[in-house]
C-alpha positions as CSV (number, residue, x, y, z in Angstrom):
1,M,0.0,0.0,0.0
2,G,1.5,3.4,-1.0
3,P,1.7,6.5,1.0
4,D,-1.4,8.8,1.3
5,V,-0.7,12.3,-0.2
6,Y,-2.8,15.3,0.6
7,K,-2.5,18.8,-0.8
8,S,-3.4,21.8,1.1
9,P,-6.0,23.7,-0.9
10,S,-4.7,27.2,-0.1
11,T,-1.0,26.6,-0.7
12,D,1.4,24.4,-2.6
13,T,2.0,22.3,0.6
14,Y,1.7,18.5,0.5
15,I,1.3,16.2,3.5
16,I,2.4,12.6,3.1
17,F,1.4,9.8,5.4
18,G,3.5,6.7,5.0
19,E,6.8,6.2,3.4
20,A,7.7,8.6,0.6
21,K,10.2,7.5,-2.0
22,I,11.6,9.8,-4.6
23,E,12.5,8.2,-7.9
24,D,15.8,9.4,-9.2
25,M,15.7,8.5,-12.9
26,A,19.3,9.6,-13.6
27,S,20.5,7.4,-10.8
28,E,18.6,4.4,-12.1
29,R,20.0,5.0,-15.7
30,G,23.5,5.2,-14.2
31,K,23.0,1.9,-12.4
32,E,21.7,0.3,-15.6
33,A,24.8,1.6,-17.5
34,A,27.1,0.2,-14.8
35,Q,25.4,-3.2,-15.1
36,A,26.1,-3.2,-18.9
37,F,29.8,-2.8,-18.3
38,K,30.1,-5.5,-15.6
39,P,32.0,-8.6,-16.8
40,S,29.7,-11.4,-17.5
41,A,30.3,-15.1,-16.8
42,A,30.4,-15.8,-20.5
43,R,33.6,-15.3,-22.3
44,P,33.6,-12.1,-24.4
45,P,33.8,-12.4,-28.2
46,A,37.2,-10.7,-28.3
47,A,38.6,-13.3,-25.9
48,V,37.3,-16.1,-28.1
49,A,39.0,-14.6,-31.1
50,D,42.2,-14.2,-29.0
51,A,42.3,-17.9,-28.3
52,E,42.7,-18.5,-32.1
53,D,45.6,-16.0,-32.4
54,D,47.5,-16.9,-29.3
55,D,49.8,-19.5,-30.9
56,E,51.3,-17.1,-33.4
57,E,53.7,-14.4,-32.3
58,G,53.1,-11.1,-34.1
59,D,56.0,-9.5,-35.9
60,A,56.4,-6.1,-34.3
61,G,58.5,-4.7,-37.0
62,D,59.2,-1.1,-36.3
63,L,56.3,-0.7,-33.8
64,D,57.1,0.6,-30.4
65,D,56.7,-2.0,-27.5
66,K,54.9,0.6,-25.4
67,D,52.4,1.2,-28.2
68,I,51.8,-2.6,-28.4
69,E,51.4,-2.9,-24.7
70,L,48.9,0.0,-24.6
71,V,46.8,-1.5,-27.4
72,M,46.9,-4.9,-25.6
73,N,45.7,-3.4,-22.3
74,Q,43.1,-1.0,-23.7
75,A,41.5,-3.6,-26.1
76,N,42.1,-6.6,-23.9
77,V,43.7,-8.6,-26.7
78,S,46.8,-10.8,-27.3
79,R,50.1,-9.3,-28.5
80,S,49.6,-10.8,-32.0
81,R,46.2,-9.1,-32.5
82,A,47.6,-5.8,-31.1
83,V,50.5,-5.9,-33.5
84,K,48.2,-6.8,-36.4
85,A,45.8,-3.9,-35.6
86,L,48.7,-1.4,-35.3
87,S,50.2,-2.6,-38.6
88,N,46.8,-2.3,-40.3
89,N,46.5,1.3,-39.0
90,E,50.1,2.3,-39.7
91,G,51.0,2.6,-36.0
92,D,48.0,4.7,-35.1
93,I,47.1,3.7,-31.6
94,V,43.6,5.1,-31.4
95,N,42.5,3.6,-34.7
96,A,44.0,0.2,-33.7
97,I,42.1,0.2,-30.4
98,M,38.9,1.2,-32.2
99,E,39.4,-1.6,-34.8
100,L,39.7,-4.1,-32.0
101,T,36.9,-2.9,-29.8
102,M,34.2,-1.8,-32.2
């Protein structure tokens, strides 16, 4: 049973009998967004694709090791996939991460 709400006829004053709950829609949307980013029990698709590429070691060529590590950490992929993405994008870190995550 919900609270009883009465409005005073002469003013904009409300009287509430019972428990009053204020719905914060922004907070609820924030919680829903946080749930969407929680890791699930199922293995993500990127991790499944990594399992196929883990045996081969990527040829880093003239790519910087720090760039490779950054792409690996940000996109959560193996070294070979990070090297391949960086090679495809001519060493552009941002585009390599976008290729792996989108």
